[in-house]
PDB file of N, H, CA, C and O in Angstrom:
ATOM      1  N   MET A   1     -26.398 -11.815  77.119  1.00  0.00           N
ATOM      2  CA  MET A   1     -26.421 -13.262  77.148  1.00  0.00           C
ATOM      3  C   MET A   1     -27.798 -13.752  77.598  1.00  0.00           C
ATOM      4  O   MET A   1     -28.323 -14.738  77.082  1.00  0.00           O
ATOM      5  N   ARG A   2     -28.357 -13.053  78.552  1.00  0.00           N
ATOM      6  H   ARG A   2     -27.930 -12.252  78.972  1.00  0.00           H
ATOM      7  CA  ARG A   2     -29.674 -13.436  79.064  1.00  0.00           C
ATOM      8  C   ARG A   2     -30.732 -13.419  77.956  1.00  0.00           C
ATOM      9  O   ARG A   2     -31.583 -14.305  77.897  1.00  0.00           O
ATOM     10  N   LEU A   3     -30.678 -12.410  77.079  1.00  0.00           N
ATOM     11  H   LEU A   3     -29.986 -11.690  77.127  1.00  0.00           H
ATOM     12  CA  LEU A   3     -31.640 -12.329  75.975  1.00  0.00           C
ATOM     13  C   LEU A   3     -31.500 -13.531  75.046  1.00  0.00           C
ATOM     14  O   LEU A   3     -32.498 -14.098  74.602  1.00  0.00           O
ATOM     15  N   LEU A   4     -30.279 -13.911  74.757  1.00  0.00           N
ATOM     16  H   LEU A   4     -29.468 -13.450  75.117  1.00  0.00           H
ATOM     17  CA  LEU A   4     -30.049 -15.061  73.881  1.00  0.00           C
ATOM     18  C   LEU A   4     -30.532 -16.355  74.525  1.00  0.00           C
ATOM     19  O   LEU A   4     -31.103 -17.217  73.857  1.00  0.00           O
ATOM     20  N   LEU A   5     -30.301 -16.479  75.811  1.00  0.00           N
ATOM     21  H   LEU A   5     -29.838 -15.779  76.354  1.00  0.00           H
ATOM     22  CA  LEU A   5     -30.765 -17.671  76.519  1.00  0.00           C
ATOM     23  C   LEU A   5     -32.286 -17.746  76.542  1.00  0.00           C
ATOM     24  O   LEU A   5     -32.862 -18.818  76.359  1.00  0.00           O
ATOM     25  N   ARG A   6     -32.927 -16.624  76.763  1.00  0.00           N
ATOM     26  H   ARG A   6     -32.460 -15.753  76.911  1.00  0.00           H
ATOM     27  CA  ARG A   6     -34.394 -16.594  76.807  1.00  0.00           C
ATOM     28  C   ARG A   6     -35.022 -16.833  75.440  1.00  0.00           C
ATOM     29  O   ARG A   6     -36.175 -17.257  75.355  1.00  0.00           O
ATOM     30  N   ALA A   7     -34.280 -16.569  74.373  1.00  0.00           N
ATOM     31  H   ALA A   7     -33.344 -16.225  74.442  1.00  0.00           H
ATOM     32  CA  ALA A   7     -34.809 -16.757  73.018  1.00  0.00           C
ATOM     33  C   ALA A   7     -34.969 -18.238  72.677  1.00  0.00           C
ATOM     34  O   ALA A   7     -35.633 -18.579  71.697  1.00  0.00           O
ATOM     35  N   GLU A   8     -34.367 -19.118  73.476  1.00  0.00           N
ATOM     36  H   GLU A   8     -33.828 -18.841  74.272  1.00  0.00           H
ATOM     37  CA  GLU A   8     -34.501 -20.570  73.342  1.00  0.00           C
ATOM     38  C   GLU A   8     -34.258 -21.064  71.917  1.00  0.00           C
ATOM     39  O   GLU A   8     -35.089 -21.774  71.352  1.00  0.00           O
ATOM     40  N   GLY A   9     -33.112 -20.684  71.338  1.00  0.00           N
ATOM     41  H   GLY A   9     -32.437 -20.107  71.798  1.00  0.00           H
ATOM     42  CA  GLY A   9     -32.751 -21.163  70.015  1.00  0.00           C
ATOM     43  C   GLY A   9     -33.314 -20.354  68.867  1.00  0.00           C
ATOM     44  O   GLY A   9     -32.940 -20.579  67.715  1.00  0.00           O
ATOM     45  N   ASN A  10     -34.207 -19.415  69.154  1.00  0.00           N
ATOM     46  H   ASN A  10     -34.510 -19.232  70.089  1.00  0.00           H
ATOM     47  CA  ASN A  10     -34.745 -18.543  68.107  1.00  0.00           C
ATOM     48  C   ASN A  10     -33.793 -17.388  67.865  1.00  0.00           C
ATOM     49  O   ASN A  10     -32.964 -17.062  68.714  1.00  0.00           O
ATOM     50  N   ASN A  11     -33.918 -16.779  66.713  1.00  0.00           N
ATOM     51  H   ASN A  11     -34.591 -17.043  66.023  1.00  0.00           H
ATOM     52  CA  ASN A  11     -33.093 -15.621  66.393  1.00  0.00           C
ATOM     53  C   ASN A  11     -33.576 -14.407  67.162  1.00  0.00           C
ATOM     54  O   ASN A  11     -34.769 -14.239  67.415  1.00  0.00           O
ATOM     55  N   ILE A  12     -32.618 -13.560  67.527  1.00  0.00           N
ATOM     56  H   ILE A  12     -31.649 -13.696  67.321  1.00  0.00           H
ATOM     57  CA  ILE A  12     -32.944 -12.289  68.172  1.00  0.00           C
ATOM     58  C   ILE A  12     -32.201 -11.205  67.389  1.00  0.00           C
ATOM     59  O   ILE A  12     -30.984 -11.280  67.216  1.00  0.00           O
ATOM     60  N   SER A  13     -32.920 -10.226  66.932  1.00  0.00           N
ATOM     61  H   SER A  13     -33.908 -10.166  67.073  1.00  0.00           H
ATOM     62  CA  SER A  13     -32.349  -9.200  66.053  1.00  0.00           C
ATOM     63  C   SER A  13     -31.462  -8.216  66.818  1.00  0.00           C
ATOM     64  O   SER A  13     -31.574  -8.060  68.034  1.00  0.00           O
ATOM     65  N   LYS A  14     -30.590  -7.569  66.072  1.00  0.00           N
ATOM     66  H   LYS A  14     -30.500  -7.695  65.084  1.00  0.00           H
ATOM     67  CA  LYS A  14     -29.744  -6.527  66.660  1.00  0.00           C
ATOM     68  C   LYS A  14     -30.603  -5.407  67.233  1.00  0.00           C
ATOM     69  O   LYS A  14     -30.299  -4.862  68.294  1.00  0.00           O
ATOM     70  N   GLU A  15     -31.673  -5.068  66.529  1.00  0.00           N
ATOM     71  H   GLU A  15     -31.920  -5.511  65.667  1.00  0.00           H
ATOM     72  CA  GLU A  15     -32.552  -4.005  66.980  1.00  0.00           C
ATOM     73  C   GLU A  15     -33.190  -4.346  68.324  1.00  0.00           C
ATOM     74  O   GLU A  15     -33.307  -3.493  69.204  1.00  0.00           O
ATOM     75  N   THR A  16     -33.597  -5.594  68.465  1.00  0.00           N
ATOM     76  H   THR A  16     -33.502  -6.286  67.750  1.00  0.00           H
ATOM     77  CA  THR A  16     -34.186  -6.036  69.733  1.00  0.00           C
ATOM     78  C   THR A  16     -33.161  -5.968  70.843  1.00  0.00           C
ATOM     79  O   THR A  16     -33.462  -5.501  71.942  1.00  0.00           O
ATOM     80  N   ILE A  17     -31.955  -6.428  70.570  1.00  0.00           N
ATOM     81  H   ILE A  17     -31.710  -6.807  69.678  1.00  0.00           H
ATOM     82  CA  ILE A  17     -30.894  -6.377  71.575  1.00  0.00           C
ATOM     83  C   ILE A  17     -30.619  -4.929  71.962  1.00  0.00           C
ATOM     84  O   ILE A  17     -30.482  -4.619  73.146  1.00  0.00           O
ATOM     85  N   LEU A  18     -30.539  -4.039  70.974  1.00  0.00           N
ATOM     86  H   LEU A  18     -30.650  -4.291  70.013  1.00  0.00           H
ATOM     87  CA  LEU A  18     -30.298  -2.617  71.256  1.00  0.00           C
ATOM     88  C   LEU A  18     -31.343  -2.046  72.192  1.00  0.00           C
ATOM     89  O   LEU A  18     -31.000  -1.405  73.185  1.00  0.00           O
ATOM     90  N   THR A  19     -32.607  -2.267  71.893  1.00  0.00           N
ATOM     91  H   THR A  19     -32.886  -2.788  71.086  1.00  0.00           H
ATOM     92  CA  THR A  19     -33.659  -1.661  72.716  1.00  0.00           C
ATOM     93  C   THR A  19     -33.774  -2.313  74.084  1.00  0.00           C
ATOM     94  O   THR A  19     -34.058  -1.627  75.066  1.00  0.00           O
ATOM     95  N   LYS A  20     -33.560  -3.624  74.172  1.00  0.00           N
ATOM     96  H   LYS A  20     -33.329  -4.181  73.375  1.00  0.00           H
ATOM     97  CA  LYS A  20     -33.679  -4.314  75.460  1.00  0.00           C
ATOM     98  C   LYS A  20     -32.498  -4.016  76.384  1.00  0.00           C
ATOM     99  O   LYS A  20     -32.670  -3.919  77.599  1.00  0.00           O
ATOM    100  N   VAL A  21     -31.303  -3.870  75.813  1.00  0.00           N
ATOM    101  H   VAL A  21     -31.164  -3.949  74.826  1.00  0.00           H
ATOM    102  CA  VAL A  21     -30.106  -3.657  76.637  1.00  0.00           C
ATOM    103  C   VAL A  21     -29.849  -2.170  76.875  1.00  0.00           C
ATOM    104  O   VAL A  21     -29.611  -1.758  78.011  1.00  0.00           O
ATOM    105  N   TRP A  22     -29.895  -1.366  75.818  1.00  0.00           N
ATOM    106  H   TRP A  22     -30.089  -1.701  74.895  1.00  0.00           H
ATOM    107  CA  TRP A  22     -29.547   0.037  75.936  1.00  0.00           C
ATOM    108  C   TRP A  22     -30.757   0.953  76.062  1.00  0.00           C
ATOM    109  O   TRP A  22     -30.621   2.076  76.547  1.00  0.00           O
ATOM    110  N   GLY A  23     -31.938   0.507  75.639  1.00  0.00           N
ATOM    111  H   GLY A  23     -32.049  -0.405  75.245  1.00  0.00           H
ATOM    112  CA  GLY A  23     -33.145   1.316  75.743  1.00  0.00           C
ATOM    113  C   GLY A  23     -33.423   2.130  74.495  1.00  0.00           C
ATOM    114  O   GLY A  23     -32.552   2.319  73.646  1.00  0.00           O
ATOM    115  N   TYR A  24     -34.656   2.607  74.402  1.00  0.00           N
ATOM    116  H   TYR A  24     -35.364   2.454  75.091  1.00  0.00           H
ATOM    117  CA  TYR A  24     -35.095   3.369  73.233  1.00  0.00           C
ATOM    118  C   TYR A  24     -34.384   4.707  73.095  1.00  0.00           C
ATOM    119  O   TYR A  24     -34.099   5.146  71.980  1.00  0.00           O
ATOM    120  N   ASP A  25     -34.101   5.346  74.195  1.00  0.00           N
ATOM    121  H   ASP A  25     -34.333   4.990  75.100  1.00  0.00           H
ATOM    122  CA  ASP A  25     -33.536   6.698  74.171  1.00  0.00           C
ATOM    123  C   ASP A  25     -32.019   6.728  74.088  1.00  0.00           C
ATOM    124  O   ASP A  25     -31.416   7.794  74.205  1.00  0.00           O
ATOM    125  N   SER A  26     -31.406   5.597  73.892  1.00  0.00           N
ATOM    126  H   SER A  26     -31.895   4.730  73.797  1.00  0.00           H
ATOM    127  CA  SER A  26     -29.952   5.508  73.881  1.00  0.00           C
ATOM    128  C   SER A  26     -29.372   5.951  72.538  1.00  0.00           C
ATOM    129  O   SER A  26     -30.039   5.905  71.504  1.00  0.00           O
ATOM    130  N   ASP A  27     -28.123   6.376  72.586  1.00  0.00           N
ATOM    131  H   ASP A  27     -27.581   6.414  73.426  1.00  0.00           H
ATOM    132  CA  ASP A  27     -27.389   6.723  71.369  1.00  0.00           C
ATOM    133  C   ASP A  27     -26.632   5.520  70.817  1.00  0.00           C
ATOM    134  O   ASP A  27     -25.868   5.659  69.861  1.00  0.00           O
ATOM    135  N   ALA A  28     -26.830   4.357  71.396  1.00  0.00           N
ATOM    136  H   ALA A  28     -27.450   4.244  72.172  1.00  0.00           H
ATOM    137  CA  ALA A  28     -26.138   3.146  70.961  1.00  0.00           C
ATOM    138  C   ALA A  28     -26.564   2.785  69.534  1.00  0.00           C
ATOM    139  O   ALA A  28     -27.693   3.043  69.120  1.00  0.00           O
ATOM    140  N   VAL A  29     -25.629   2.183  68.801  1.00  0.00           N
ATOM    141  H   VAL A  29     -24.711   1.974  69.138  1.00  0.00           H
ATOM    142  CA  VAL A  29     -25.880   1.765  67.422  1.00  0.00           C
ATOM    143  C   VAL A  29     -25.594   0.272  67.290  1.00  0.00           C
ATOM    144  O   VAL A  29     -25.089  -0.354  68.221  1.00  0.00           O
ATOM    145  N   GLU A  30     -25.920  -0.295  66.129  1.00  0.00           N
ATOM    146  H   GLU A  30     -26.331   0.213  65.372  1.00  0.00           H
ATOM    147  CA  GLU A  30     -25.755  -1.729  65.932  1.00  0.00           C
ATOM    148  C   GLU A  30     -24.324  -2.202  66.158  1.00  0.00           C
ATOM    149  O   GLU A  30     -24.106  -3.348  66.553  1.00  0.00           O
ATOM    150  N   ASN A  31     -23.352  -1.337  65.914  1.00  0.00           N
ATOM    151  H   ASN A  31     -23.529  -0.406  65.593  1.00  0.00           H
ATOM    152  CA  ASN A  31     -21.962  -1.719  66.147  1.00  0.00           C
ATOM    153  C   ASN A  31     -21.718  -2.067  67.614  1.00  0.00           C
ATOM    154  O   ASN A  31     -20.888  -2.926  67.909  1.00  0.00           O
ATOM    155  N   HIS A  32     -22.421  -1.419  68.531  1.00  0.00           N
ATOM    156  H   HIS A  32     -23.095  -0.721  68.291  1.00  0.00           H
ATOM    157  CA  HIS A  32     -22.288  -1.743  69.949  1.00  0.00           C
ATOM    158  C   HIS A  32     -22.688  -3.204  70.195  1.00  0.00           C
ATOM    159  O   HIS A  32     -22.039  -3.913  70.964  1.00  0.00           O
ATOM    160  N   VAL A  33     -23.748  -3.636  69.541  1.00  0.00           N
ATOM    161  H   VAL A  33     -24.275  -3.060  68.916  1.00  0.00           H
ATOM    162  CA  VAL A  33     -24.191  -5.025  69.682  1.00  0.00           C
ATOM    163  C   VAL A  33     -23.101  -5.965  69.181  1.00  0.00           C
ATOM    164  O   VAL A  33     -22.785  -6.956  69.838  1.00  0.00           O
ATOM    165  N   GLU A  34     -22.526  -5.659  68.020  1.00  0.00           N
ATOM    166  H   GLU A  34     -22.784  -4.853  67.486  1.00  0.00           H
ATOM    167  CA  GLU A  34     -21.478  -6.504  67.447  1.00  0.00           C
ATOM    168  C   GLU A  34     -20.269  -6.607  68.378  1.00  0.00           C
ATOM    169  O   GLU A  34     -19.686  -7.680  68.536  1.00  0.00           O
ATOM    170  N   VAL A  35     -19.902  -5.490  68.988  1.00  0.00           N
ATOM    171  H   VAL A  35     -20.375  -4.619  68.860  1.00  0.00           H
ATOM    172  CA  VAL A  35     -18.759  -5.483  69.915  1.00  0.00           C
ATOM    173  C   VAL A  35     -19.048  -6.373  71.126  1.00  0.00           C
ATOM    174  O   VAL A  35     -18.198  -7.167  71.529  1.00  0.00           O
ATOM    175  N   TYR A  36     -20.226  -6.246  71.698  1.00  0.00           N
ATOM    176  H   TYR A  36     -20.917  -5.602  71.371  1.00  0.00           H
ATOM    177  CA  TYR A  36     -20.558  -7.043  72.877  1.00  0.00           C
ATOM    178  C   TYR A  36     -20.756  -8.512  72.547  1.00  0.00           C
ATOM    179  O   TYR A  36     -20.449  -9.374  73.371  1.00  0.00           O
ATOM    180  N   ILE A  37     -21.262  -8.814  71.363  1.00  0.00           N
ATOM    181  H   ILE A  37     -21.511  -8.115  70.693  1.00  0.00           H
ATOM    182  CA  ILE A  37     -21.366 -10.221  70.937  1.00  0.00           C
ATOM    183  C   ILE A  37     -19.964 -10.805  70.831  1.00  0.00           C
ATOM    184  O   ILE A  37     -19.735 -11.944  71.238  1.00  0.00           O
ATOM    185  N   GLY A  38     -19.031 -10.042  70.293  1.00  0.00           N
ATOM    186  H   GLY A  38     -19.217  -9.116  69.962  1.00  0.00           H
ATOM    187  CA  GLY A  38     -17.637 -10.489  70.226  1.00  0.00           C
ATOM    188  C   GLY A  38     -17.068 -10.739  71.614  1.00  0.00           C
ATOM    189  O   GLY A  38     -16.357 -11.720  71.830  1.00  0.00           O
ATOM    190  N   PHE A  39     -17.376  -9.861  72.545  1.00  0.00           N
ATOM    191  H   PHE A  39     -17.953  -9.063  72.369  1.00  0.00           H
ATOM    192  CA  PHE A  39     -16.935 -10.015  73.932  1.00  0.00           C
ATOM    193  C   PHE A  39     -17.501 -11.307  74.528  1.00  0.00           C
ATOM    194  O   PHE A  39     -16.778 -12.069  75.171  1.00  0.00           O
ATOM    195  N   LEU A  40     -18.802 -11.548  74.308  1.00  0.00           N
ATOM    196  H   LEU A  40     -19.389 -10.929  73.786  1.00  0.00           H
ATOM    197  CA  LEU A  40     -19.426 -12.767  74.834  1.00  0.00           C
ATOM    198  C   LEU A  40     -18.825 -14.018  74.195  1.00  0.00           C
ATOM    199  O   LEU A  40     -18.620 -15.024  74.875  1.00  0.00           O
ATOM    200  N   ARG A  41     -18.545 -13.963  72.909  1.00  0.00           N
ATOM    201  H   ARG A  41     -18.711 -13.146  72.357  1.00  0.00           H
ATOM    202  CA  ARG A  41     -17.932 -15.112  72.225  1.00  0.00           C
ATOM    203  C   ARG A  41     -16.569 -15.443  72.837  1.00  0.00           C
ATOM    204  O   ARG A  41     -16.246 -16.614  73.039  1.00  0.00           O
ATOM    205  N   LYS A  42     -15.779 -14.423  73.129  1.00  0.00           N
ATOM    206  H   LYS A  42     -16.041 -13.472  72.965  1.00  0.00           H
ATOM    207  CA  LYS A  42     -14.466 -14.647  73.744  1.00  0.00           C
ATOM    208  C   LYS A  42     -14.612 -15.255  75.127  1.00  0.00           C
ATOM    209  O   LYS A  42     -13.871 -16.168  75.490  1.00  0.00           O
ATOM    210  N   LYS A  43     -15.565 -14.749  75.898  1.00  0.00           N
ATOM    211  H   LYS A  43     -16.166 -14.006  75.603  1.00  0.00           H
ATOM    212  CA  LYS A  43     -15.804 -15.302  77.237  1.00  0.00           C
ATOM    213  C   LYS A  43     -16.198 -16.775  77.151  1.00  0.00           C
ATOM    214  O   LYS A  43     -15.688 -17.595  77.915  1.00  0.00           O
ATOM    215  N   LEU A  44     -17.096 -17.115  76.234  1.00  0.00           N
ATOM    216  H   LEU A  44     -17.509 -16.448  75.614  1.00  0.00           H
ATOM    217  CA  LEU A  44     -17.523 -18.508  76.068  1.00  0.00           C
ATOM    218  C   LEU A  44     -16.347 -19.389  75.664  1.00  0.00           C
ATOM    219  O   LEU A  44     -16.211 -20.508  76.157  1.00  0.00           O
ATOM    220  N   ALA A  45     -15.498 -18.888  74.770  1.00  0.00           N
ATOM    221  H   ALA A  45     -15.608 -17.979  74.370  1.00  0.00           H
ATOM    222  CA  ALA A  45     -14.317 -19.661  74.345  1.00  0.00           C
ATOM    223  C   ALA A  45     -13.344 -19.847  75.498  1.00  0.00           C
ATOM    224  O   ALA A  45     -12.771 -20.926  75.654  1.00  0.00           O
ATOM    225  N   ASN A  46     -13.146 -18.806  76.315  1.00  0.00           N
ATOM    226  H   ASN A  46     -13.610 -17.930  76.189  1.00  0.00           H
ATOM    227  CA  ASN A  46     -12.195 -18.887  77.424  1.00  0.00           C
ATOM    228  C   ASN A  46     -12.607 -19.893  78.490  1.00  0.00           C
ATOM    229  O   ASN A  46     -11.753 -20.479  79.154  1.00  0.00           O
ATOM    230  N   ILE A  47     -13.899 -20.093  78.656  1.00  0.00           N
ATOM    231  H   ILE A  47     -14.593 -19.616  78.116  1.00  0.00           H
ATOM    232  CA  ILE A  47     -14.338 -21.062  79.663  1.00  0.00           C
ATOM    233  C   ILE A  47     -14.553 -22.452  79.066  1.00  0.00           C
ATOM    234  O   ILE A  47     -14.962 -23.378  79.766  1.00  0.00           O
ATOM    235  N   GLY A  48     -14.275 -22.591  77.761  1.00  0.00           N
ATOM    236  H   GLY A  48     -13.943 -21.838  77.193  1.00  0.00           H
ATOM    237  CA  GLY A  48     -14.402 -23.888  77.114  1.00  0.00           C
ATOM    238  C   GLY A  48     -15.844 -24.333  76.927  1.00  0.00           C
ATOM    239  O   GLY A  48     -16.131 -25.530  76.934  1.00  0.00           O
ATOM    240  N   SER A  49     -16.734 -23.396  76.764  1.00  0.00           N
ATOM    241  H   SER A  49     -16.500 -22.424  76.759  1.00  0.00           H
ATOM    242  CA  SER A  49     -18.157 -23.695  76.622  1.00  0.00           C
ATOM    243  C   SER A  49     -18.443 -24.381  75.289  1.00  0.00           C
ATOM    244  O   SER A  49     -17.767 -24.136  74.290  1.00  0.00           O
ATOM    245  N   ASN A  50     -19.457 -25.244  75.297  1.00  0.00           N
ATOM    246  H   ASN A  50     -20.006 -25.442  76.109  1.00  0.00           H
ATOM    247  CA  ASN A  50     -19.888 -25.863  74.051  1.00  0.00           C
ATOM    248  C   ASN A  50     -21.035 -25.064  73.415  1.00  0.00           C
ATOM    249  O   ASN A  50     -21.709 -25.549  72.506  1.00  0.00           O
ATOM    250  N   VAL A  51     -21.242 -23.860  73.893  1.00  0.00           N
ATOM    251  H   VAL A  51     -20.695 -23.466  74.631  1.00  0.00           H
ATOM    252  CA  VAL A  51     -22.279 -22.969  73.358  1.00  0.00           C
ATOM    253  C   VAL A  51     -21.595 -21.900  72.520  1.00  0.00           C
ATOM    254  O   VAL A  51     -20.600 -21.307  72.935  1.00  0.00           O
ATOM    255  N   ARG A  52     -22.151 -21.663  71.324  1.00  0.00           N
ATOM    256  H   ARG A  52     -22.960 -22.145  70.987  1.00  0.00           H
ATOM    257  CA  ARG A  52     -21.638 -20.620  70.436  1.00  0.00           C
ATOM    258  C   ARG A  52     -22.748 -19.638  70.113  1.00  0.00           C
ATOM    259  O   ARG A  52     -23.927 -19.990  70.098  1.00  0.00           O
ATOM    260  N   ILE A  53     -22.351 -18.404  69.856  1.00  0.00           N
ATOM    261  H   ILE A  53     -21.393 -18.118  69.868  1.00  0.00           H
ATOM    262  CA  ILE A  53     -23.296 -17.395  69.389  1.00  0.00           C
ATOM    263  C   ILE A  53     -23.129 -17.311  67.880  1.00  0.00           C
ATOM    264  O   ILE A  53     -22.076 -16.918  67.378  1.00  0.00           O
ATOM    265  N   GLU A  54     -24.179 -17.685  67.167  1.00  0.00           N
ATOM    266  H   GLU A  54     -25.035 -18.005  67.574  1.00  0.00           H
ATOM    267  CA  GLU A  54     -24.158 -17.682  65.715  1.00  0.00           C
ATOM    268  C   GLU A  54     -24.842 -16.435  65.179  1.00  0.00           C
ATOM    269  O   GLU A  54     -25.896 -16.031  65.671  1.00  0.00           O
ATOM    270  N   ALA A  55     -24.234 -15.832  64.171  1.00  0.00           N
ATOM    271  H   ALA A  55     -23.377 -16.160  63.772  1.00  0.00           H
ATOM    272  CA  ALA A  55     -24.837 -14.693  63.486  1.00  0.00           C
ATOM    273  C   ALA A  55     -25.584 -15.216  62.268  1.00  0.00           C
ATOM    274  O   ALA A  55     -25.045 -15.991  61.478  1.00  0.00           O
ATOM    275  N   ILE A  56     -26.816 -14.786  62.129  1.00  0.00           N
ATOM    276  H   ILE A  56     -27.253 -14.156  62.770  1.00  0.00           H
ATOM    277  CA  ILE A  56     -27.627 -15.133  60.981  1.00  0.00           C
ATOM    278  C   ILE A  56     -27.860 -13.843  60.195  1.00  0.00           C
ATOM    279  O   ILE A  56     -28.549 -12.938  60.666  1.00  0.00           O
ATOM    280  N   ARG A  57     -27.294 -13.768  59.024  1.00  0.00           N
ATOM    281  H   ARG A  57     -26.734 -14.504  58.642  1.00  0.00           H
ATOM    282  CA  ARG A  57     -27.339 -12.542  58.224  1.00  0.00           C
ATOM    283  C   ARG A  57     -28.762 -12.017  58.094  1.00  0.00           C
ATOM    284  O   ARG A  57     -29.682 -12.744  57.718  1.00  0.00           O
ATOM    285  N   ARG A  58     -28.918 -10.748  58.412  1.00  0.00           N
ATOM    286  H   ARG A  58     -28.171 -10.158  58.718  1.00  0.00           H
ATOM    287  CA  ARG A  58     -30.177  -9.989  58.353  1.00  0.00           C
ATOM    288  C   ARG A  58     -31.236 -10.451  59.357  1.00  0.00           C
ATOM    289  O   ARG A  58     -32.332  -9.892  59.386  1.00  0.00           O
ATOM    290  N   LEU A  59     -30.932 -11.456  60.177  1.00  0.00           N
ATOM    291  H   LEU A  59     -30.041 -11.910  60.153  1.00  0.00           H
ATOM    292  CA  LEU A  59     -31.903 -11.936  61.159  1.00  0.00           C
ATOM    293  C   LEU A  59     -31.451 -11.725  62.592  1.00  0.00           C
ATOM    294  O   LEU A  59     -32.287 -11.629  63.491  1.00  0.00           O
ATOM    295  N   GLY A  60     -30.147 -11.651  62.826  1.00  0.00           N
ATOM    296  H   GLY A  60     -29.468 -11.729  62.096  1.00  0.00           H
ATOM    297  CA  GLY A  60     -29.657 -11.437  64.177  1.00  0.00           C
ATOM    298  C   GLY A  60     -28.757 -12.553  64.655  1.00  0.00           C
ATOM    299  O   GLY A  60     -27.900 -13.040  63.918  1.00  0.00           O
ATOM    300  N   TYR A  61     -28.961 -12.955  65.900  1.00  0.00           N
ATOM    301  H   TYR A  61     -29.658 -12.560  66.499  1.00  0.00           H
ATOM    302  CA  TYR A  61     -28.092 -13.932  66.544  1.00  0.00           C
ATOM    303  C   TYR A  61     -28.939 -15.007  67.247  1.00  0.00           C
ATOM    304  O   TYR A  61     -30.097 -14.785  67.600  1.00  0.00           O
ATOM    305  N   HIS A  62     -28.320 -16.170  67.434  1.00  0.00           N
ATOM    306  H   HIS A  62     -27.379 -16.351  67.147  1.00  0.00           H
ATOM    307  CA  HIS A  62     -28.927 -17.194  68.276  1.00  0.00           C
ATOM    308  C   HIS A  62     -27.826 -18.047  68.879  1.00  0.00           C
ATOM    309  O   HIS A  62     -26.694 -18.056  68.396  1.00  0.00           O
ATOM    310  N   LEU A  63     -28.173 -18.764  69.943  1.00  0.00           N
ATOM    311  H   LEU A  63     -29.093 -18.756  70.335  1.00  0.00           H
ATOM    312  CA  LEU A  63     -27.226 -19.662  70.595  1.00  0.00           C
ATOM    313  C   LEU A  63     -27.298 -21.028  69.935  1.00  0.00           C
ATOM    314  O   LEU A  63     -28.368 -21.504  69.555  1.00  0.00           O
ATOM    315  N   GLU A  64     -26.138 -21.642  69.811  1.00  0.00           N
ATOM    316  H   GLU A  64     -25.269 -21.255  70.120  1.00  0.00           H
ATOM    317  CA  GLU A  64     -26.067 -22.976  69.237  1.00  0.00           C
ATOM    318  C   GLU A  64     -25.186 -23.825  70.152  1.00  0.00           C
ATOM    319  O   GLU A  64     -24.089 -23.415  70.531  1.00  0.00           O
ATOM    320  N   VAL A  65     -25.678 -25.007  70.499  1.00  0.00           N
ATOM    321  H   VAL A  65     -26.569 -25.340  70.191  1.00  0.00           H
ATOM    322  CA  VAL A  65     -24.911 -25.939  71.319  1.00  0.00           C
ATOM    323  C   VAL A  65     -24.143 -26.851  70.382  1.00  0.00           C
ATOM    324  O   VAL A  65     -24.729 -27.490  69.508  1.00  0.00           O
ATOM    325  N   CYS A  66     -22.836 -26.910  70.561  1.00  0.00           N
ATOM    326  H   CYS A  66     -22.360 -26.390  71.271  1.00  0.00           H
ATOM    327  CA  CYS A  66     -21.967 -27.749  69.737  1.00  0.00           C
ATOM    328  C   CYS A  66     -21.815 -29.100  70.427  1.00  0.00           C
ATOM    329  O   CYS A  66     -21.416 -29.174  71.589  1.00  0.00           O
ATOM    330  N   VAL A  67     -22.131 -30.146  69.713  1.00  0.00           N
ATOM    331  H   VAL A  67     -22.454 -30.086  68.769  1.00  0.00           H
ATOM    332  CA  VAL A  67     -22.013 -31.496  70.246  1.00  0.00           C
ATOM    333  C   VAL A  67     -20.826 -32.164  69.559  1.00  0.00           C
ATOM    334  O   VAL A  67     -20.803 -32.303  68.336  1.00  0.00           O
ATOM    335  N   HIS A  68     -19.855 -32.568  70.345  1.00  0.00           N
ATOM    336  H   HIS A  68     -19.873 -32.455  71.338  1.00  0.00           H
ATOM    337  CA  HIS A  68     -18.663 -33.236  69.801  1.00  0.00           C
ATOM    338  C   HIS A  68     -18.829 -34.731  69.966  1.00  0.00           C
ATOM    339  O   HIS A  68     -19.192 -35.221  71.035  1.00  0.00           O
ATOM    340  N   ALA A  69     -18.557 -35.443  68.895  1.00  0.00           N
ATOM    341  H   ALA A  69     -18.261 -35.045  68.027  1.00  0.00           H
ATOM    342  CA  ALA A  69     -18.705 -36.913  68.933  1.00  0.00           C
ATOM    343  C   ALA A  69     -17.513 -37.583  69.559  1.00  0.00           C
ATOM    344  O   ALA A  69     -17.480 -38.809  69.666  1.00  0.00           O
TER     345      ALA A  69
END
């Protein structure tokens, strides 16, 4: 979550998340990122957050603030 917050609305790739969270020498794969993004999405939904994690095909993820009228 911290990486997404620091990206300030910019996309952050799965590869970047893998290396920053698990490190270069890890056996982690992109599926690990997808699982944890799903976990974070559920946490955000459970607390009623207006922030969503959006997946951008081939580019990664970014945070989006939902504004309700």
